[in-house]
N, C-alpha and C positions, 0 to 999 in steps of 0.2 A: 504494500500500500504506500505509494509515493506521497511524501509530505508536500503540501501545497504552500507556496510562498505568500502567505497572507501578510497584508500590511495592517498593523494594529497599533498605530500611534494612540488612538483613542478608542475605548470601548464604552459606549454609552448604554447604561442600564436603565430600563424603563419599565414601569408596572404593566403587566400583561392584561389587566382588567379594563384598561382604557384604550379603546381604539383610537381616540383622538390623540392621546399621548404617543401611541405607537406610530401613528402617521407623521407626527411632528419629528419623531426620532428618525424615521425613514428618509425624511427630507433634509435632515441635518448634514453637517460636514464631518460627522464621525466616520471613522474607518470601519467600525463594527457596531452593530446594534445588538443588544442583549435584552430580550423581553423576559421579565421576571415573573415566574409562577411561585416563588418561594416567599421571602421575607415581605415583599411589597403587597402580598395578597392574603387577606384574612381567611381563616379556614372555611368559613361559610361561602366564600367567593371563589374557591378553587375551581369548581366545575365551570362556572361562568367565565372565569379567566381563561381556561383552556379553549372554550368556544370562541372567545374574542381573539385569542392568539391565532387560532386556525384561520379565522376570517382575515386577520391582518396578513398572515403569510400568503394567503391565496390572492389577495387583492391589491396590496401596496406595491409601489415601485421603489425598490431599494437602491437604485442608481449605482449598482456595482459594489455595494457594501458587503462585508461579511455579515451573515445573518445567523444569529444564535439565540437560544433561549435557556434560561436557568430553570431546571427542574427542582422539585423538593428533594430533600435528602433521601437516600435509598432506604434508610431505616424508618421512613414514614409510610403511611398508607396511601400517599398520593403519588409517589414516584413512578410506579409502573404504569399507571394510567397517563401520567404526564408524557411518558415516552410513547406508549402504544397509540393513544388517541391522536397526538399531534403528528407523529411521524407517518402513521398510516394515512392521515388526511392531507398532509402538506410536506412530506419528507423531501420532495425534490427541491423545495425552496430553502431548506435548512442546511446551513454549512456546518453548524456545530451545536452541541449541547454543553452547557456549563453545569458542572457538578459541585454542589456545596456540601459542607460538613463531611467530606470524605476523610477517613482515617487510615486507609490502606488500599492496596491493589485489589482486594476482593470486591470493593465497590465498583471499580472500573471493569473487572471481569464480568460482573452481572450485566452492566449496561452494554458492554461490547457484544456479548452473546445475544442479548435481546435485540439489539440493533441489527446484527447479522441476520437473524431470522426474519425481521420485518423487511429489511432490504430485499432479501431473496423472495419473500412472499409477494411483495408489491412491485418488483422490478425497479427498485431504486438503484441506479447505477453509480451515482456519486456517493462515495463513502462519507458518512457523517462523522465529523471529528469530535474530540472531547477536550474541553478545557476544565481543569480541576482547580478549585479554590483551596489553597493551603491556608487554613485559618484556625488551626488548633496545634497545640504542641505535639500531639500524637501524629497528626498529618505531616508536620515538619520533619519529624524523625524518620518518616518513611517516604520523604519527597523523592529520593533517588529511585526507589522501587516503583512509586506511582508513575514517575516520568517515563520509565522504561517498560511498563507492563503491557502496553497495547500499542499497535501501530496506528490506532486512531488518535493517540495523544497529540495535541497540537500546542497547548500552552499550560503553564502553571501560573496562577494568579495569587498574589499575596493579599490576604484579607486582614488588615491591621486591627479592625475593631473587634471582630470575633477572636482573633489571636490574643489581643490584650485581655479579653475576658477569660480566655482559656488558661492564661498563666497568672491571673490575678493582678494585672497591671492597673495602676490607679488612673492613668489618663494616657491619651495618645496625642499630646500636644506637639509643639514645634520641635522638641528635642527627640522625637520618636526615631529619627534616622540615626541617632546616637545609641539609644538603648534598645532599638530593634534592628541594629545592624546585622547581628548574627542571623536571625531568620531570613532577612532579605538576601544576604550573601549565600546562605545555604540553599535557598530556593533557586537563586540564579545559577549556582553551580550544578544543581540537579537538572534544571531545565536545559541549560546549554550543553551539558554532557550528553543529553539525550537528543539534541537537535531541535529543541522546542523553543517557542517564544516564552519570555518572562514578562509578566504584566504587573505593574505596581498598582496598589490599591487606591482607594478613594481619598480625596481631601474633603472633609465634611462641610466646612464653611464655604458655601457656594458664592458668597459675596467677597471673600478675601482673596482677591486676585494675586496679591503679593505672595501670600502663603502658597497658593496653587502653583505659581511659577517656580518658587523656591523648591517645593516638593518635586515638581517635574524635573527640574535641573539636577537635583540630587539623584533621582531615580535614573535619569538618562546617563549621568556620569558613572553610576555603578554598573550599567550595562543592560538595564531594562529596555524592552522594545517599545513599551507604551504604558498607558495608565488608564484605569477605570475612571469614568466621569459620571456624575449624577445629575448634571444639568447642562442644557445646550450652551449656556454662557461659558462653561469650562472648556469647551471643545477647542476653540481657536488658540488660546494660550498653550494648551497641551500639544496640539498638532505642531505649532511653531517650534516648541522645545525639542520634539522628537524628529523633526525634519532635518535632513543634512544641509549644511551651509553651501553657499556658492563655491567656496574653495574645495569642500569635500566632493561636490558633484564634479567639478572640473578634474580633480585628481582621480576620481573613480573612472571617468571616461578615458583619461590618459593611460591608466594602468591596464584597463581592459583592452584598449587598442594595441598597446605594446605587447601584451600577452598573446592576443590573437595573431598579430603579425609574426611573433616568434614561433608560434605553433604551426602556422601555414608555411612560412618561408624557411625556417631553420629546423622545424620538426622537433622542438624541445618543449618540455612541459613545465619548466621552472626558469624564471629569469630574475634579474635584479632591477628594481626600479627605486631610485632615490635611496640606494643602499639597503633596501628591504627586499627580502625574498618574496616572490610572487609565484604562487602555484594555483592549482584549480580551487583549493579551499579558499584562498584569499580572493580569487575572482568571484566566488559566490557571495562573499561579504560585500564586495564592491558593487556587484549587480543588484544586491538588495538595496543598497543606498540609492541607486538609480530608480529602482521600483518604487521606493518611498517618494522620491522626488517627482516621479511621474504622477503618482497619486495626488501629490500636493500641488501639481500644476507648475512645478519649478523649472522644468527642463527647457522651456522656451525662453526663460529669462536668464540663462547662464551661457 
């Protein structure tokens, strides 16, 4: 199962019970939309939210975005219906499922096998990917195993609020990148070692742009690929932070052109550019920068 090069600078999470809010998310500038059947939906609204989600998936224009939805935890009575009803009705539109409250690979095994059966039964040819929230101490300690346990795995997402609750932290204020450095670094290593994206969690205060930008810059500097956002106003600043600069775009183009020329004319698979070794693995990183730049509409301006 070949991994797809998704661009996930921003993942906008939106309650699935509101078709109006889902339509607004679909029209936003987010790279990925995640429709939430879990925390944002009261227990008595779960079935209604599933129906609204199916309608949204069938009718909205997502303009090339990654489309995902968050199910309820697999230990709840809602999870299996979240998967079966939605995927059977609108699976061709879904790129991924986001799994909350996971504490080990066994949760992913359950979803993987269920999806395999549904895809086969309904002729869904595009494999549905999995993004897993790492939001408890137990999940963090198994992050490596979770990241590697299924070819459907696409990203690991850090959930700072639930993680703080799981360890008894008193707050998740501006110093969280200091005292939550270990879980972020551990998640990053687990994700990158498995070839997955690593996604930073939310900034709670939607009106604090300075805090949002600071959180985004710290996450990008650490190596995260993108960040969860909870309001459309957060999308622009986060997209800007996780987009390559003009200098990075120009250098990526130069490296890729030099490598292709060497492969075609000299038939070699590794070269030196600016005293840096460039091989196929490096080229994939540079191509990803251009993919992000294309998504951001930056290529015509450099």
